[in-house]
N, C-alpha and C positions, 0 to 999 in steps of 0.2 A: 740573374736569377739567384734567389736566396732561400735557404732553409732557416727556419726559426726554431731553435732548440730550447727546451725548458728544463730547468732543474729546480726542485723545491726543497727547502729545509724547514721541517716542522718545528716551530718554536712557539710554545703556548698556543697551539692550535691555529697559527697564522701562517700564511705563505710568505716567505721572506724574500725570495729573489728568483728571477728566471734568467736564462742565458741565451744568447743569440750567436749564431755562426753564419758566415756568408760563403761557406766553402762547398755548397752542393746545390742541387737543382731545387727550384721552388715548385711545390705541389699545392694544389688547392684542397681544401677540406671544409666540409659543411660546418664544422664547429666554429670556424672563423667567418662564416658567411661568405665563402668563396674568396678567402684572402690567403691564408698561409697554412701549411701542413705542420702540425705539432709533432715533434719528436722528443725523445728522452735523452738527456745527457747525464752521465755519471758526475759525481762531484770532482772527479779528476779533470774533467773538461774545463778549459778556461772560459771566462766570460769575454767573448771576443766579437765585436761587430765594428766594421770599418766604413760602412756605407751611410747613406742618408736615413735617418731614423724619424723623419718628420711625420710620416703617415703610416706608422705601424701601431695598431691598436689591439689591446688585449682586455678582456673582461676581468674584473677583480674577483669574480665569483667562479672562477675555473670553468667558464663557459657552460654553466649549468642551465642551459636553455630549457631543459625538460622539467625544471622546478616549478613552472607556472601552473596555475590551476587550470582544470579542464572543464569548460562550461558545456551546456547541452541544450538542445531544443527538441521537441517531440513531434511536431506536425510538419510534414513535407509541404509547406506552403510559405510563401513570402521569403524564399531563400535567395541568397546571393548567387546569381548566375554568371555575371561578368564583373570583373574588377580590374582596372588599369590605373597606372600612375605615369606621370611625365615630369620632367624638369630636374632629375637628379643625375648623379654619376651612373646609377643603375636604376631601372624601372621594372615594374612587373606588368604582365598582361595575362590575366587568368580568365580565359573565355570558356563559356559553356561548361562550367564546373559542376553544375547540378547540385542536388541536395546532399550534403556530406552525412555519413553515418552518425546518428545521434545528434545531428545538428551542429557538429563541430568539424571543421576542415583544417588539418595541419598542412599548411603550404609554406613552412619555414625554409624549404629549399628554394623559394623565390625571394629575391633580395631587392629592397629599396635602399638606395644609398644617396645621401645628400650631406652637404657641409653645414656647420653651425651657422644659423642665420639665413640659410637658404630655404626656398619654398618648394613644396611638393604638390603638384596638381593631381587630382584623382577624378575618376568617374566610376559609378557603380550602377548596375541594372538588377532589379529584383524581379523574380518570377513568382507567380501565384497570387498576386495582389499587392497593393501599395503597402509601404512599410516606412518606419523611421530608420535612421542610419547613424552610427557613431563610430569614431576611431579613437583608440588609445595607443600611446607609445610610451614604453617604460624608459623615460629619458634618464632616470638616475640608476637604472639597471639593478634595482633591488629585488627583482623577481615578482613585483606586484604592480597593479595599475591603480595609481592614486587618483583622487578627484581632480588634482591639478595637472594630470597627464592626459586629460581628454583633449585630443588634438582637433576634433571636429565633431559636431553633433547637429542634427536637424531639428527644426521647429515644427515640421509637418510631415505627413505621410505622402509618399510618391512612389511611382514605379521606377524612377531613376533619380540619382542625386549626383552632383558634381561640385567641386570646390577645390580649395587648396588650404594647406596649413604650413606653418613655418617651424623649422627646427630651432629650438631655443639656443641662445648664445652660450648658455651654461650647460647644455646637454652633455652628458658624459660621452667621451669618444669611444668608439668601438661598436661591437655587435650587440643588439638588443632585440626586443620583441615588439611587433605591432599587431594589435588585435582589432578586428572590425566586426560589426554586428548589424544585421537587419532585424527589426523587431516590430511587432504589431500588438495592439490591445494593451499597450503600456502607456503611461503618461509619456508623451513623445519625448524621447531622449533619456527617459528615466529607466535605464536597464543596467544592472550590475555586470562588471566584466567577468565575474565567476558564476553567473546565474546558471542553475541546473534545473532541468525539467521545465524550461520555459516553453510555452505552447507554440507560438508562431514566430519563426525567424531562424537565423543561422549565424554562427560564429565562424570566423576564419582567422588564422594566425599567419603572419609573415615575418621574415627577418628584416630588421632595419639597421643599417650601418651608418653611424654618425662619424663624419670626418671633420678635419679642420680646414678643408679646402672646398670652396663653393664650386658647383658644377657650372661651367660656362660653355656656350656653344662655340665660342672663339677664345680659347685660353690665352692666346698671345695678346689679345686686346683686353682680356678680363672683362668680356662683355658678351651678351647674347645677341643673336641675329634680331635686327629690328631696333636695337638700343640706339639712343642718340649718341653721336660722337662728333669729332671735329676733323675734317679732312685737310685742314690747313689752307684751303683755298678760299680767299675772301669773296670770290665771285660765285660761290655756291651757297645754297640754302638747304635747311632740313637734312643735314648730314646724318646718315644712319649706317649701321653695320649690315652689309648685305650677306647673301647666302654663301659667298666666297670668302667670308670673314675679312672683308675690306671695308674701310670707312669711305663712303661715297656720298657726295652731296649733289644737289640738284642745281644746275647752272641757272643764274638769274637771266631773265628774258632780255635778249638783245635782238630778237627777231620779230618785233612788233610792227613791222612794215612789210608789205609784199616784196619790196626791193631788197629787204634784209632777210628774206626767208631762209630758213635752215634747209640745206639741200639734203634730200633723202635718196638713198639707193636701196635696191632690193635687199631685204633681210634686216634693215635697220629697225631698232627699237630705241626711241629717244624719250627720256623722261626729263622734264624741266619744270621750273617754277614760273608762275605768272607774275611774280614780284618784279616790279619795274615796267611792266607792260601797260599800254594805254590803248584807247580806242583809235584805230588807224582810219577807219571808214565808218560812215553811218550805214546801217542796214535796216531792213524791214523785218528782221527776224524777231521772234518773241524773246522775252526776258530782259533783265536789267543789267546783266554783266557787261563790262566795258573793256576788260583786259584781254585783247586779242593778240595772238601770235600766228606766224605764218611758216609754212613749210612748202618746199617745191620739189618736183621730181619730173623726170623726162620719160615718156613712153615712146617706144619705137614701133609699136603695132604688132609685135610678134608674140606678146604675152598678155595675160590678164593681170592687171596691176590693181591691188586693193590698198587704199590708204585708210587708216582707222585711228580713232582716238578712244582711249579708255581712261577713266578717272573715277574717283569715289563720289563725284558729284555730277549733276546734270549739266551737260555742255551743249553748245550750239556749234555746228560745223557747216562750212560752205566750201564748194570746189569751183575754181576758176581755171581758164585756159588762155594762153596767149604768149606771144614771143616778147612782148613789151610789158615788163612788170608794172608799168604805170598805166597801162591801158588793157585791162583784162576783161574777159567775157565770162559770165557765170555759166558753169557747166554742171553744177550740182546745187540745187536749191537748199535753203536753210533746213537743217534737220537736227532735232534734239532727241529723236527716238532711236533711229539707226544711224549711229555716228560713224559711218564709213561709206566710201564710194568705191566701185570697181569700174575701171575704164580699160578700153582696148585700142581706141583710136590714137594714132601718133600725135605727139605734141608735148608742150611744156605746161604742167599743171601746178596750180597754187592751192594749197589746203589751208583754210583759215579756221582757227579754233578760238572760241571765247566761252566763258562760263554763262550758264543761263541766268544765275542769280549773282548780283553784285557782292553778296557775302563770300563768294569764292574767288574774288579778283586776285588774291594772292595765294591760291592753292597750287597744287601740282597736277600736271597732265602727262600722259604717255602717248606718243604717236608712233605708229609702226607702218612699214611699207612691205607688203608681200607680193611676190611675182610668181605666177604659175603658168606653165605651158598650156597651150590649147590641146584638147583631145584630138583635134584634126588640124595639124599645123598648116597643111596646104590651103585650108579654108580660113585660117585664123578664127576658128570657131570651135565650140564644144558640142558634143552629142546632145541633141534636144534643142539647140539654139534655133531660133527662127532664121529662115533664109529665103531665097527666091530661086526656084528651079528653072525659071524662064518659060514655063508652060502655062499659057493663060487658062487652060482647061483644068488646072489643079488648084487646090486651096490648102491653107495651113501647112505650108512648106516648112520642113524642119531637117536638121542634120541627123542622118541615121547612124547606127552603130558601124556602118561601113564607110563613114565619113563621106556620104553622098547627100546632096540636097534633093529631097523628094517631097512631092505634095500629094494630097489625096484627090483623086479624080472627081470632077463634078458628076453628079448623078445623071446617067443617061438611061438607066434601067428602071424608070418609074412607071412602066407599063408592063403587064404580063407578057405581051408580045415582044418587048424589048429586054426580057429577063436576061441577066448575066448567067451564062452556063457555068456550072461548077462541077468539078470531077472529084473522084475519090482522093483524099489526102490534101486537097487544095484549101487554102485559107485566103480570103479576099477582104481587104479593108477599103472602105470608101466613105466619102462625105455624103450627107443628105442634102447639101446645098444644091439648089436647082430642082429638087424633087417636089412633086405636088401630089394631091390626093387623086388617085386614079379611079377609085370607087368608094362609095359609102359602105361602111361596115357596121356591125352591131357590137363591135368590141368596145371595151371601156377606154377612157382617156380622150384627150383633146388633140393629140398629135395628128398631123395630116400629111407629112412628107414620107410617102411610102416608096420602097424600092423592091425589085423582084429578082429572084434567082431561080434557075431551073436545073434539074438533074434527071437522069434516066436510070431506072433499075431494071435488072434482068431477072430478078426473083431468086438469085443464087446467093445473096448476101443480105446482111443487115445494114441499112443505110441510116446514118444519123446526121441530120442537118441542124446546125446550132448557130445562134447569134450571141455575140458578146459586145457590150458597150459600156461606157461609163455612166449611162443613164438607163432608166427603166424603159424597156421596149415592149411592143406587142407583136406577136408572130402568128401567122396562119399558114396552113398547108393545103394546097389544092392539087387535083390530079385531072389529067385529060390530054387527048391528042390535039385538041383545038384550043390554042391559047386564048381565044375569044369566048370559049364556052367551057369553063372549068367547074369541077365539083369539089366542094370543101371536104377534105378528109382529115384535117387537123384543126380543131376549133381554136378560137382566140385564146392565147395564153400569154400572160405577162409575168408568170412565176417561173415555170420551166420553159425557157425560151428555146426549145428544141423539139424535134419529132424524130422517131425511129420507125422505119417502114421496111417491109421485106417483099411485098407484092410487086410484081413487075409492072412498069408503066413510067409515064413522064409526070414529074411532080414540079409544082411551082411553090416557092417559099416567099411569102410576103412579109416585109419588116417595116414597121413604122414606130416612131417614138410614142410613149404613153402620154407625155405632156407636149404641148406645142413648143415649150422652151427647148426641146431637143430637135426641132425641125432642121437645124443647120449643124447638127453634131456628126460625129464619126461612128461607124459601125464596123464590125468584123464578122464575117460569115464563114463557116467551115463545114466540110463534108467528110465524114469518116465512114469507112466501109469495113465490115468484119464478116468473115465466113461463118456458116452455121456449124454447130457441133455435129449435126446429122444432115449431111448435105442432101441425101436422097429424100429426106422429109422436108427439106428447107426449114428446119426448126432446130432449136437448141434443147439440150437435156433439161427437163423440168417444164418445158412449154406445154400449155394446154393443147390437147388434140382430140380427135374423135376416133375411137377404135372400131366404130361401126356396130357395136353391141349395145342394144337398147337396155340390157340388164346390168350395165356397169355405169359408174359415175366417176367424176374426178379423173377423167382420162388425161394422162401426161406422157411425155416422151421420156423413156427410161434411158439408163446409161448404156443399154444395148441398142439405142436408137430405134426402139419399138414403141408404138403407141399402145399403152396398156391402161385399161380402166379398172376401177375397184368395184367388185360386185356389190350390189345393194341387196340386203336381205329382204325377203318377202314377208310382209306382215309382222315385222319385228315388234315385240312388246315384252313386258315382263312375263306374260303367259306364253309367249312364243320366243324365248331368248335363244341366242347363239350359244350352244353348249361348248364348254372348254374341257380339255382333258389334260391330265398331269403329264408334264415333260414333253409335250408335242410342240412343233413349230408354231410361232404366232399366227393367228388367223387375222386376215385384213378385210374389212368391209367399209363401205361408204355410208355415211349418214345423210347423204344429200336428199334422199326422198323421205326421211323420217318425219313423223308427226307426233312422236312421243312427248308426253308431258313429264317433267322432272318429278321424282318422288320427294317425299318429305325428308327432312334431316339435314340436307345440304343446300346451300345457296348455289345453284347450278343451272345452266341453260336448258331449254327445251330442245326437241329435235335430236336427241341422243339415241344411242343404241344400248340394248340390254344383252348381257351375257350371264351365263350361269355355270355352276359346277357343284359337285357333291362333296361334303366334308369327309375327311379320311380319319379323323381322330388325331391328326398331327398338324403341324404348321403348314400353311399354304401361302405362297408369295405370288401376288398378282402384279404383272408388269405391262404397262401400256404406253404406246406412242401414238401421235396423231399429227395430221398436217396443220393443226391449229392448236392454240393454247387450251388445253383441256383439263378436266377434273374427273376423278373417280368417286362414285358413291357406293359404299358396300352395305348390303342388307342380308338378312337371313329370314327363314320362316317360309311363308307362302305369299304369293302375289296378292292374296286377299287380306293378308295380315303380316306385312313386312315389319321386321325389327331392325331399326337403323343401327349400324355398327360404327362407321367412320367415314370421313371424307379425306381425299388426298389430292393436294394441288401444291406440290413443293417446287416445281420448276415449270418452264414453258414448253418443255420437250417431253422427256420420259418421266413417268410416275411409277413408283413402286410402293406396294403396301403389303405387309405380312400379317395374316391372321394367325396368331401364335398357337392357338389350340382349337382347331375346328372340331365340330361334333360329327362323329362318323354317321353317315347316312342323311345328315341334314343338308338341305339345299341352301346355296348362297347365291345372291344375285348382285351383279355389278352393272351400274348404269354409268355410261361415259358420254359426256357432252362438253360444250364450251364452258370454260370456268365461270363465266359471268351470267347471272340470271337475267341480265338486260340484253344479252347478245345471244342469238340463236344460230351462230355460225356453224356450218357443217363441213365435212371433209372425210378423209380416209382415217380409219382407226385400226390399230393393230394391238392384239391382246394375247398374252400367254400366261399359264400358271405353272409354278414349280412347286412340287409337293414334297415335303420332308418325309423321312422314313416313319412309318406308323409304329408307334411303340407297342410292345407286347406287355402293356401294363395299364393300370388305371391311376390317373392323377389323384392325389389326396385333396381334401378340402383345406384351404389355408385361410385362417382368420387372424385379423390384426386388431390389437387393442392398444391404446395409449395410456401411459401412467407416468408418475414422477419418480424421482430417485428412490423414494421409499416404497414404491409399488402402489401408491394411492391414485385414485382416479383424479384426472385433471379437469377442472372446470374451465380454466383459462390460463394463459401464460403472459407474463410480463415480456416487454420487448427484448430484454436480455436473458429471458428464461430458457430452460432446456427441458426436453421430455424424452421418454423412452418408448419403444414400440415392442410389444410382445407378439411374436409370430408363432401361432399354434397350428400343428398339423393333425389331421384326423382322417381316417379312412384311406382309400387308395390300395393298390396292390401291385406286386411285381418288384418293389424296392423295399429293402430293410432300412435304408438310410437316405437322407436327402441333403443336398447342398443348398444352403440358404445364403442369400446375399441381399443387402439393402442398399438401394440407390447406387448399384454398381460397385459397391465396396467389396472388401475382402470376404470370401465365402467361408461359412462355417458348416461343419457336418453335424446333422441332427438326426436322431433316430425317428423312424415313423411313429406317429402319434405322440411326438414330444414337442417341446417349444423352445424358443430362444429369444432372449431380450437384446434388441439392438439399441444403440444410442451412446451418449446423448446426442440429440438433434437440436439445432438452434430453432428458436421460435420462428414460425412462418415456413418451415421446411416440410413439404409433403414427402411422404416416404412410400417407395414401391419395393416390395419384397418379392423375390423370385425363388421358388423351390424347385430343384431339378433332381430326379432320381440319380443316386450315386452308381447303382449297379448297371443301369442301361443308358444313363445320360440322355434319356428321351422324355420320359414322363415329367412334365413340369406344370407348374401353376403359378400365376402371378396375381397379387392383390395389392391394392394401394390404400393408404391411410392418409387422410387430410391432417394437416397440422392443427393442433388445438387452437381455438379462437384466442385472439389477443385479449388480455385483461385491459379494461379501460385504464388509461394513464391517470395518475393521481391529479394531474392538472388539466383534465378534460373539461372542467367547469371554471367559470370565472372565480368562484369562491375558493377553488383549490389551486389558484394560480401560484406558480413557483416564484418566490421573491428573488429579485436580482440585486446584486451589490455593485456599487460604483467601482469601476476600474478593476474589477476582478477578472479572473480567467473565464472564458466562455463556459457555459453549462450546456450539457447535451442531454436531450430527452427524445423519446420516440412518440409519435402520434398514433402508432399502430394500435388498433382497438378502440380508438376514440369514437364516440357517437355525438360529439359536440355539434351544435348548430351555430353557424357563423353569425356574429352580431350584425346589426344594421349599420349602414354608413359606408361599407365597402362591398364590392362584388367579388367575393372569394368563396372557396369551397367550404363544405362542412368537414367534420372529422378532424378538426385542428386541436391545438392545445393552447393553454393560457400561461402568461407570465405577468409579473407585476413589479413595480418599483415605486419608491416614494420620492416626490419632488424635493429638490434642494434649494430652489430659488434661482438656480443658474441653468444653463443649457445642458441637456442630456441627450446623447446620441445612442440610438439602438442599432446594433450591428447583428445581422442574422445570416445564416447560411443553412442549406438543407440538402437532403439527398434527392430532392425533386424541385421543380420550379414553383416557388412559393411566393406568398404575399403576406405583408404585415398589416394588421388593423390596430391602430393605436387609439385608446379610449381613456377617459377619465370619469370621475364621478364615483358611483358605487355600482356593485355588480347588479343590483336591482334596477338601477337607473343610469346606464352608461351613456356618455356623451362622446361621440366620435371626434377625435382630434385630427386624424389623417390616415391615409392609406399609402403603402409603398410597394410597388412592383415595377422596378425600372430595368430589371435584367433577369436572366435565367439563373444567375448565381447568387452572389452576395447582395444583400439589401441593407441600406443605411438610411435611417430617418432621425432627424434631430428635432426634439421638442424644445423650442426656445423659451427661455425664462420660465421654467417650471415653477409651479406654486409650491413653496416649501410646506412639507407635511401632507400635501395632497397625494392620493394614490393614483397611479396610472396603470392601465391594464393593456397588455399586448396579446392579441390573438393571431396565431400563425397557422396557415393552411395552404392547400394548393391554390394557385392563382385563379383557376377556372371555377366559376360559380357552380357548375354542374359536376365537378370532379370530387371524388371521395378518396383520392390518392393520399396515402400516408407515408411516413418514413422518419428518418433521423433529422432533428432540428438542433442547430447550435445557435446560442444567443448570448450576447454580453451588452453591457451598457457602459459608455464612457461619459463621465461627469466632469464638467468644467468646475474649477475651484470656485467655491461660494465665497463672495466677499461679504463679510459681516462687520457692521459698525460696532465694535466691541468697546464698551465704556465701563464694564463691570470688572472690579478687581477680583483676583482669585480668592478662594476660601483656603485659609492656612490652618492646617491641623498638624500639631507637633506631638512628640513623645519625649519623656525624660530619658537620659542616656547615662550609663555608668562606664567609665574607662579606667584602665590601669596604666600607671606610669611604667615605662620600660626600664632596662638596666641603666639607661643614661638619664633617667629622671624626666623623660618626655612622653607625651601622649598627644594624639590628634584625632579629630572626628571629621566627617563630611556632612553636607547638607542632607544627603539621602538618609543618613542614620537618624537625623532629627525629624525628617518629614514622616508623617503618619497618615498619608492619603490626601494631601492638599490637591485641590481641583479648581477647574475654571469652567464657565458656562460655554466657552467657545474653543479655547486652546486645549488640545489633548494633554493628558498628564505627562506623556513622554516629551512634549515640547515646552513644558513650563521650565523657566530658568530659576534655579534656587541658589541662594548664597547664605552664609553664616557670618555674623560679625566677628566671632572668635572660633578658630578651628584648632589652635595649638595650646597645650597646657604643660606646666612644669611643676616642680615640687612646691612652688609657692601657691599653687592652686588646689592643693589637696583639700577635699571637702566639696561643698555644693557651689556651683557657678551658674549664673544665668546667662544664656545666649539667646540671640535674636535671629530667627529664620525669616528671610525675605524671599517671597515668591513673586515672579514677574511673568505675565502672559505675553503672547506674541504681539498684542496691541500696545504693550508698554505699561499696562496697568499692573500695580504691585500692591502687596499687603504683607504684614509682618505678624509673627507670633513668637512667643518665648518658650523656652524649655530649660530644665535644670540638668546640667551636666555634673555628675558626681565623679570627682577625680580621686582615685584610691592609689596609695603606695603600698604595694604588697611585696616589695623586694627587701629581703633581710640583708644586714651588713655582711661584708666579707672580712673574715678574720685571718690575720697572718701571725703565726706563733713561732717561738724559739725556745727549745729546752734550756733548763738553767741548773747550774750546780752552785750550791752555797754551803758555807760552814757555820757550825754553832759557835765556834771560837770561844768555847768555855762558858757560853751563855746558856741560860735555861731554855731559851727559844730564839728563833730567828724568823723575821717576817719579810715578805716580798710584796711588791706592788704589781698591779695589772700590767703597767707599761713595761715591767721587767721581762715579761714573757710573751706579750701580744700587742698587736696594733690592729685597727679595724677601719674599713672604709665603707661608705654607703652611697647608693645611687643618688641620693638627695644631698650628699655632703653633710655639713653641719656636725654637731657634737654627737659622738657615739659613746654610750656608757658601757665600759668593760668591767665585768665583775668576775671574781675567781671563786671557785667552790672551796678553796682553802688557801689562806695567805699567811698562816703562822704554823711553824714546825718546831717540835720539841725533841724529837729523836732523830737519830741518824737513820737514813733509808731513802728509798726511791718512791716518789709519790706521783700519782696521776692526778693532775689538776684539771678541772673543767673550766674553760674560759667561755663566758657568755657575753655577747655584744648586743646592745639594744639601741635602735635608732630613735629619732624624735617622733616617729609615727608608730612606735610600739612593735616594730618587726624585730625578731631576735634570731640569732644563730649561735651555735656552740662549736668549740673545738677542744681538744685536750693537749696538754703539754706534760712533759716529764720533768719534775723538780727533784734533783738529787741532793740530799743533805748529808754533809760529812762533818767530822769533828772539827777539822780546821782546814783552811785553804793555804796553799803555799804563798810565799810573799808575792810572787808574780801573778797569783790568781786573786789577790785581795783588792778590793776597791769598795769604798764606802758608798753604796748606791744611794743611800738616803742622804748623803751629803752632796749630791750633784743636783743643781737646779738650772733650768733653762727659762729665761724670761726676756722680753714678753713673749708669750706663746698662747695664741697665734700672733704672727707678726708679718709685716709686709716689707720691712726694710732691713733691720738688724735684730739679732738676738745676742744676749749675753749668757755666758756659762759660768756658774759659780760652783766651786767644788772644794771640799775639805782637803782633797789631795791635789797636788799640782797637776794641771792638765798638760799632757805631752802634745797631742794633736787630736783634731776632730774630723770625722768623716760624715758626709750627708749622702744617704741612699734614697733612691725612689722606691716605691712600694713593689716594683718589679725586681728589685735587687741590683739595679744599676747604680754604680758610684757616680754621684753627681758633682761632689766638690770635697776637697781636703784642705784644711787650714791649720796652721801652727799658732793658733791664737784662741783666746777666750771669747772673741767677738767674730760673728759671722755675718757677711754682707749677703742679704737675701734678694737684693734688687736683680731683676732678670730671671728670677725663678718663676715658673708657672704655678699659679695657685693650685693648692692641693695638699695632700698629706705626705710626709717624708719620715724617714727614720734617721735620727741623729745618734751616731756612735762616738762616745767620748772615751779616748784612750788616756790613762793617767800615767804619771812618771813611774809609779810603782809596778807598772805592767798590767794593771787592771783595766777593765773597760765596762762602760755602762751604755745601754741603748735607751734613748728617749724618743717619744713621738713629737714631731715638729709639724705645725700647721702653718702653711704660708697663705696669707690672704691675697 
């Protein structure tokens, strides 16, 4: 175990070194991709590592894995749900990951690891629809995903993708980032690794570790399982690495004769090649294969022995038996479907195998021998095997679970008077073999073999006699004391093949098959007996009974074991209802004798009952139950003039409805009957009412109005619009303030006779406002306001169709408010909306989805004369239709609505078009448009331009401007180009057509010379004046080189003093600069200060090889300086060798014997 310690020394912003120590425990850390724990060393720690350093990897970017861009997607559709890899040192299995927040999943804690040159296999599943798929790996670890780092990309959309990619041999070792993406509605594969706001799809990141060691299943062999190898045995073929990481070959065939058969023992599995085998016998089996091989095994009769052949091709097998391998008897015929045999009889068996087709004569086969003990070793047989019980009066003898051989008795009970007696809890199985038809019946079916069973009941229990068989049977039940004179009490039945009775007597149960094909089958008959819940009544709770009262109906046995009926009201009607009182126990009545007709307002059955109660001024809740699925219809007013209030049918049992504010003294009527107007079922009905406390107040009037955010009246709303509701109170008494709430939202307190504005509400939202008195919490009023009507969508007509763009993101529109009529050609609903696009000459696919089950109608032509192209409604979700070979420039119109021609359903619709690339035969060259350009030389005398600077809107009839290729014949300029220069711009389109145009490039030199000055002291030496030269006090250089003219503001002096002289330098292009120097004039110079400056000459100047110095005063030595002041050369001679000097300007300083010195400008060519 090792710790890896790092120290860094910052030099010029670079990391210089890291250190490693092997003296502690190794810890994992995600920064290394589960490799090593980074720790800190001080500079005092030594750089010490003594182990193997072959497979330690570090990123040169300080593991800044968080530096990568973060992409995103917006719609939770077509996301990556499962992603797995195989084949590396480490693999990932990210299952059921779902849609990551913002469409980006950071799974960098999961690691894929593989060596350089190794392959990684992957599979991915996409949820929410088909999508494309792409993989990037940052092989060079630069924190970005380049175009050449796309490891895999699809060419089509699918719900799943799988494949593999290879780690490049030059991939940087260490930890890096792998990014995957699913995407839709893009040009397949064309998705950027840093895309944000992408509509459909999802990005995921993983860590990828590149090593210099390939991952092998079997490292010792440097091979994977299944790889070819050489086991060193010349007698084997097709050597491969097996799962035990051993190199194993298939032996060549040496068993191609029965007498050379390979002996098999229990548990053997032998794989061998057919190479070298030939046809040992002629057979009548199918197929052209001739390479047969033989295997033998011995069976002692105590086990089941199965010999089987498996191969990747179709084979033929045969089984033989005999003690003499040269004289065998076939025991298993040719088989190429089930290539195995199971035997139990003792003997020596020979198993022959050959290929069905001669093309497999040298293939491999595998033969196995399995041995299994019998379920019943004493019988040498398994449960369910056929056997012989020795009884001639039984059939279909088989081994039972008790390891006994038992048969089904022959039918002896095929007469009622020979019926087999059966008692409680008994189950009898028998065969129908031998049975005949004893009597003709009117039951369905052609079966004739009937059998009879009898049982006796004493009236104290429920008796259920039932028949079960593997075939369809018909049963009847008879009763009587004389088996020859029976009465039918259970009619023919072939669905429920049982009867339940309770009356005392002797019963006869007749069974026959429905079809004659079952006349020899087996049946099983059982009799079960169960005591009554109420023994004294010989009945169960809930059974129908008769309580002896003619004024009751629906009599049933109660839980108290009493027979109780439900009273039937007398002359029940709306005019004679059953009165209900607040808070009393439910009243129960039967509707069995009712002849009432249902009232208007509800779809409800007839033969119901009427109930009534008086309003209290408060809420009243009605609760009803019934012995059938019922419905309540509530009315008010009078029976001659009923006002319908509501229906209630929420469940099949109890119904509850609350009248929120009843009118005191007003009559309310409740009609209860079966829920269906087609069914007039009756039964018992129980009803009660619960009355809320009557408020000591009067509810106010509540009025609602709708408006927009500015308080203006609303005519209609767009699908994404909003509105407000103003709730106004007026009147009422008993409360000074009311609590108002809208649609169950937060309540606000409002003074009586005041108002409150609720909202905003989304289009299509109905609003219900409740006002409740604050002081008593009793007086309340409820009002509802319908949502404003939807405004017609802008694209409800063909002429208003929304234009779609090729390969753009889907557009979303609502069809709410549309009054459109569907076009002819397709059967789809009205109230749809329109879209349009222009043909390109290639295929265009229309992809749509909606919040409802929709259909597309695709048309061309004009809106006044549409021609239907096609209809698409293949699913309840997304629809896709491709218009092949669209006509370039022709308009296409898409109408989308509900699929049902009679439906007016509207909702949200999403649509996009995917356009194939249009192939155009482009033979026209681009149009070249240029513009003149002016450039300035830089401080080095150079300037450059690009083609974009000269281009002034060049274009092409096919290729877009950004895809035109532009080039210039001249892009660089120097001092020799000052002035106007003509350049040629060449523009080439994607088809290779090109054209040229010229432009004038004006080159300007605006850099002034650079002056170097040196102050000077001179003497009059008794003269009236003294003069100086420009080179005595200054030198100058220029970005263009060449001659620079230096002038002085004063070069002659007549009096002693200190003078400020202006030095002006002018280059060849007229650029000037100035500096000043101090010239000090004295009466006389000392001997050592004197030098006759005008007497020193340097020639030739400029020069490229030698210069000579001529002076009136003897020269002592000469120094050559660069313009930066660096001493370049010193000579003790009047001749200076300039070979080896770099071209340019220098300062030549001449020192004379009299101690004087003179500076001269030297130009080296």
